[in-house]
C-alpha positions in Angstrom: 190.5 -147.2 117.4 193.6 -146.3 115.7 195.8 -148.3 113.2 199.2 -148.6 111.8 198.0 -149.4 108.6 202.1 -150.4 107.4 201.4 -153.4 110.0 198.2 -154.0 109.5 197.5 -153.0 113.6 195.7 -151.4 115.6 194.4 -150.4 118.6 190.7 -149.8 119.4 188.3 -148.7 121.8 184.7 -147.7 122.9 183.8 -145.3 124.9 180.4 -143.7 125.2 178.5 -140.6 125.2 174.8 -139.8 124.9 173.6 -136.6 124.8 170.5 -134.9 125.9 170.1 -131.5 127.5 168.6 -129.6 130.1 165.8 -127.1 127.7 164.6 -125.2 129.7 167.5 -122.1 130.1 168.0 -121.4 126.8 165.6 -119.6 124.5 165.4 -120.1 120.3 164.7 -118.4 117.6 163.4 -120.1 114.1 164.4 -118.5 111.3 162.6 -122.0 108.9 159.9 -119.4 107.7 162.6 -118.2 105.5 164.7 -121.5 104.2 163.3 -122.9 100.8 164.4 -126.4 102.0 161.2 -126.7 104.9 158.4 -127.5 103.6 154.8 -125.7 105.1 152.9 -129.0 105.1 155.0 -132.5 105.9 155.6 -134.7 103.2 157.2 -138.3 102.8 160.9 -136.4 102.0 160.2 -135.1 105.1 162.6 -135.0 108.8 160.7 -134.5 112.0 162.6 -133.7 115.5 162.0 -136.3 118.1 163.3 -135.9 121.5 166.1 -138.7 122.3 164.6 -141.5 124.7 167.8 -143.8 124.6 170.3 -143.4 127.8 173.6 -145.7 127.7 173.7 -145.3 131.4 170.4 -146.9 132.3 172.1 -150.3 133.2 175.0 -149.2 135.3 175.0 -145.5 136.0 178.3 -145.2 137.6 180.2 -146.0 134.4 179.1 -142.7 132.6 180.1 -138.8 133.6 176.9 -136.9 132.6 177.1 -133.3 131.4 174.5 -130.9 130.4 174.3 -128.1 127.9 176.8 -125.5 128.0 173.8 -123.7 125.3 171.8 -124.2 122.6 172.3 -121.6 119.7 169.8 -120.6 116.8 171.0 -122.0 113.7 170.5 -119.3 109.8 168.0 -121.8 108.6 166.1 -122.9 112.1 166.9 -125.7 114.3 169.2 -125.6 117.1 172.6 -126.4 117.5 172.9 -128.3 121.0 176.3 -127.9 122.6 177.9 -129.9 125.1 181.4 -128.6 126.5 183.5 -132.3 127.2 187.2 -131.8 129.1 187.4 -128.6 126.9 186.1 -130.1 123.3 182.3 -128.1 122.1 180.6 -131.2 121.0 177.3 -129.9 119.1 174.3 -131.8 118.3 172.9 -130.3 115.2 169.0 -130.3 115.1 167.0 -128.7 111.9 163.6 -127.1 111.6 160.5 -129.4 111.7 159.7 -130.4 107.8 163.1 -129.9 106.5 163.4 -131.3 102.8 166.7 -132.3 102.3 165.8 -133.5 98.4 165.4 -129.6 98.7 168.4 -128.5 99.8 171.4 -126.6 98.9 174.7 -129.0 99.3 175.1 -125.8 101.8 172.2 -126.3 103.7 172.9 -130.2 104.1 176.3 -129.6 105.3 174.3 -127.4 108.2 172.7 -130.0 109.6 175.3 -132.6 109.5 173.4 -134.2 106.2 175.0 -136.3 103.7 175.8 -134.0 100.5 174.3 -134.5 97.1 177.0 -135.9 94.8 177.1 -135.1 91.3 177.6 -138.3 89.7 174.9 -139.9 88.6 176.0 -143.2 90.0 176.4 -142.0 93.3 173.8 -139.4 93.4 171.4 -142.4 93.0 172.4 -144.0 96.1 172.6 -140.6 97.9 168.6 -140.6 97.0 168.4 -144.1 98.4 170.2 -143.3 101.6 168.8 -139.7 102.1 165.5 -141.6 103.2 166.9 -143.2 105.9 167.2 -139.5 107.7 163.3 -139.0 108.8 164.0 -138.1 112.6 166.1 -136.0 114.3 166.8 -137.0 117.6 167.4 -134.2 119.9 169.7 -135.1 122.7 168.7 -134.1 126.4 172.2 -135.2 128.2 175.7 -136.1 126.9 177.4 -139.5 128.6 181.1 -140.3 128.5 182.2 -143.9 129.8 184.4 -143.6 132.1 188.3 -145.6 132.5 188.2 -146.3 128.6 191.9 -145.9 127.4 193.5 -146.4 123.4 196.6 -147.7 122.9 198.7 -148.8 120.2 200.0 -152.7 119.8 201.5 -155.4 117.3 198.1 -157.2 116.8 195.8 -156.2 114.2 192.5 -155.8 114.7 190.9 -154.5 111.5 189.2 -156.0 108.7 187.9 -153.3 105.4 189.2 -151.1 102.9 191.6 -148.0 103.7 191.6 -145.4 100.8 194.5 -143.6 100.4 195.0 -139.7 98.0 198.1 -141.5 96.8 200.5 -144.6 97.7 202.5 -143.6 99.8 199.9 -142.4 101.9 201.7 -141.3 105.4 203.0 -137.8 105.6 204.1 -136.2 108.2 201.7 -134.1 110.0 198.0 -133.0 110.1 196.1 -130.1 107.7 193.3 -128.8 106.7 194.5 -128.1 103.5 192.9 -129.0 100.5 193.4 -131.8 98.0 193.0 -134.6 101.0 189.8 -136.8 102.3 187.7 -134.3 103.8 184.3 -136.3 103.9 183.4 -140.8 103.6 180.2 -142.0 103.4 179.2 -145.6 103.8 176.0 -148.0 104.5 175.5 -151.4 106.0 173.0 -153.4 108.0 173.4 -154.2 111.4 174.2 -158.0 111.4 173.7 -160.5 114.2 176.6 -160.6 116.9 176.8 -163.5 119.0 179.2 -163.9 122.0 180.2 -166.8 125.1 181.6 -163.7 127.6 182.3 -160.0 127.7 185.4 -160.6 125.9 183.3 -161.0 122.3 183.0 -157.8 120.8 182.9 -156.1 117.2 183.1 -152.0 115.8 181.9 -151.5 112.7 182.7 -148.1 111.2 183.8 -145.6 108.2 186.3 -142.9 109.0 189.4 -140.6 108.2 193.0 -140.8 108.7 193.5 -143.4 111.5 197.0 -144.2 110.5 199.5 -144.8 114.0 201.3 -141.3 113.6 198.2 -139.3 112.2 194.8 -138.5 113.9 191.4 -139.8 113.4 187.5 -139.5 113.1 185.3 -142.1 113.0 181.5 -143.0 113.6 180.4 -146.5 113.3 177.9 -149.3 115.6 179.6 -151.4 118.1 178.9 -155.0 119.7 179.5 -155.7 123.3 178.2 -159.6 124.9 177.9 -157.5 127.8 175.8 -154.4 126.7 174.5 -155.2 123.1 174.4 -152.9 120.6 175.4 -149.2 120.5 175.9 -146.1 117.8 179.2 -144.0 118.5 181.5 -141.2 117.3 184.8 -140.5 118.4 188.2 -138.1 117.3 191.7 -139.0 118.4 194.5 -136.9 118.3 197.5 -138.2 116.3 199.3 -138.9 119.8 197.5 -139.5 122.5 200.2 -141.0 124.8 201.8 -136.8 125.1 201.9 -135.7 128.4 198.5 -134.5 130.5 197.1 -131.6 128.7 196.8 -133.3 125.7 193.2 -133.4 123.9 191.8 -136.5 124.6 189.6 -139.1 122.5 186.1 -140.0 123.2 184.1 -142.6 121.5 180.9 -140.6 122.6 177.4 -142.6 122.3 174.6 -141.9 120.4 171.5 -140.9 121.7 169.8 -144.0 119.0 169.1 -147.8 120.1 169.9 -150.2 117.4 169.6 -153.6 116.9 170.0 -156.6 114.2 168.6 -155.5 110.7 168.7 -152.4 111.6 170.2 -149.9 108.0 173.1 -147.6 109.5 173.7 -145.0 106.9 176.6 -143.0 107.9 179.1 -140.3 107.1 182.3 -138.1 108.7 183.1 -135.0 107.4 185.7 -132.2 108.7 186.2 -128.3 107.5 188.1 -125.5 108.6 188.5 -127.6 112.1 185.1 -128.7 112.7 184.9 -132.8 112.2 181.0 -133.3 111.7 179.1 -137.0 112.3 176.5 -138.1 111.4 174.3 -141.4 111.5 171.4 -143.2 110.8 169.4 -146.0 112.3 165.7 -147.0 110.1 164.8 -143.5 110.0 166.4 -142.0 113.2 169.6 -140.1 112.8 171.8 -137.7 114.2 174.4 -134.7 113.8 176.9 -134.0 115.7 180.2 -131.5 115.3 182.9 -131.3 117.1 185.7 -128.5 117.2 188.7 -130.5 117.5 192.3 -129.4 116.8 194.2 -130.0 114.1 196.3 -133.0 115.6 192.7 -135.1 115.2 192.1 -135.1 111.4 194.7 -136.1 108.9 193.4 -136.6 105.2 195.4 -138.6 103.6 193.4 -142.1 104.2 189.8 -142.6 104.4 188.2 -145.8 106.0 185.8 -148.7 106.1 186.2 -151.0 108.8 185.5 -153.9 110.9 187.0 -154.3 113.8 188.0 -155.6 117.4 188.5 -153.6 120.3 191.2 -154.2 123.0 190.6 -153.3 126.5 191.8 -150.5 128.8 195.2 -152.4 129.1 195.7 -152.5 125.6 194.8 -156.3 125.2 192.8 -157.5 121.9 189.3 -159.0 122.9 187.8 -161.5 121.1 186.0 -160.6 117.7 182.1 -161.6 117.7 180.9 -164.0 115.7 178.7 -162.8 112.5 178.4 -163.6 109.0 179.4 -160.5 107.2 179.1 -157.0 107.1 178.1 -155.5 103.7 179.3 -152.0 103.1 177.4 -149.6 100.1 177.7 -146.5 99.1 180.9 -146.0 99.9 182.4 -142.7 98.4 184.5 -139.5 99.3 185.0 -136.1 99.4 188.0 -133.6 98.4 188.0 -130.0 98.2 185.5 -129.3 100.3 184.7 -125.4 101.3 184.2 -124.6 105.1 180.3 -124.7 104.4 180.5 -128.0 102.5 180.1 -126.0 99.1 179.2 -128.1 96.0 182.5 -127.6 94.6 183.6 -130.9 96.5 183.5 -133.9 94.4 182.6 -137.2 95.4 184.7 -140.3 93.9 183.7 -143.7 94.8 185.9 -145.9 96.7 187.4 -147.6 94.0 188.9 -144.3 92.3 192.0 -144.1 94.8 194.5 -146.3 95.4 192.9 -149.3 97.8 194.1 -151.5 100.9 192.9 -154.2 101.6 192.8 -155.0 104.7 192.5 -158.6 107.0 192.4 -159.2 110.1 194.4 -161.6 112.1 193.7 -163.1 115.5 196.2 -163.9 118.2 196.8 -167.0 116.8 197.5 -165.5 113.5 195.2 -166.6 111.7 192.5 -164.9 109.7 189.5 -164.1 111.8 187.9 -161.8 108.8 188.6 -160.2 105.4 187.2 -158.1 103.0 185.4 -159.7 99.8 183.2 -159.5 96.7 184.8 -155.4 96.1 182.6 -153.2 93.7 183.2 -149.2 93.0 181.7 -148.3 95.8 181.0 -151.7 98.2 182.4 -154.5 99.6 182.0 -157.2 102.3 183.9 -158.5 105.2 183.3 -162.0 105.9 184.1 -163.5 109.2 186.8 -166.0 108.8 
C-alpha cells in the first residue's frame, strides 16, 4: 500500500496475518495489583480480555502460513506480550490486565498496551474520551496467519483517495529516521461502509498510516474488503524499497483476529518510537494492539495519511474499487516528539495543523472514482465518484 504522492500513485496489497498462540508452554506473572489504572471491581470504563475466535484461514487454509508464539512475556503493569517471529521480525500483541481502566492511566501506561494516547488539546481530548469507549474487550490471539504469495509493486496508476499531512510542503526527503520532529503517531475513526462488487476483482481498503511516499517506508492499519472473502482488519509495515535483493525485510499485512461488518465503528492508531511500530484497532468495542520491531527503513515520519485505496494483484495490476457511498473519517490527529515510552511530552495536533495534500483517485480510464470532501479541522469524507 505504498504511494508516490508526486504523481498521486501507489501500490496496494493486502496480505493477512491473524494471531493466536499456544499458551500452555509459558507462564506469566501479573503485577496488576501494583497498577493504579487497574480497578479492583469491574466498571463500565474497564477493558476485559477475551480469547481470539476469528480465524481468517477458515475459508481456505492452504492460502496461509500459520505461526505459533515464540514466547509470552509478562508486562510491568500486568498483562502480557504475545510474541510471534514472522520471517525474522518480532510481532507482539499487547494484552492489558483485566479491568484495566484507560481513563485512569497515564500516557506511559496507555503506550505500554498500545492504546490511543490522551491529548492535551481540549477539542482532541473530547474526541479521545469518545473514542476510548470503543476499547472494551482486548483480543488475546492464539495463532498468527500470514497470507502466501502476496506482492506489493509500484505502478503509474493512482489508487489513493484521502488526505496526506506533511511536516513541510517539501515532504519528500532522503533517508528514514527516528528523529524527533517527525510524525510519530496518527489516529482516526470511521464507520465501516457497505461495499459491493461483481467479482473478486472488486476490492477496497481504508487505513491510516505514517510514511508511504514512493521513496519511503510505510506503517499502517485499517480495514479491507474483497468481494470473494468479505471484510477484514489488518496492519502492515513496508520497507522503503521492497524491490531490493533477497535478505531484504519483507512486508506483511497482518490480519487482526477481529471480525468486521458494515456499520461497525472503527478506531485506529499507528505510532513509531525507538524502532517499534505499534498498531491498535478497535471494532465495536473489541480491539487488538500489536507492536512490530521494524527496521529503520520501514519508518518515514514526514507524512501522515488517512486513505481509501484500491488494491493491486500480485502482478501489480489494480483491482476495481468496490462500490460504496462514502467513508467518513473523524478524530484525525497526529503526534510529534514522542519519547520511547509514549510520554505526554508529545503534542497532539488536529489534521489541519499541517500542510495537506488532498488526493483524488482516478481509474484506469482517468476518470475520478473517489475524492475527499467535507473537510474540517480533524475530519473529512471520501466520496465514491
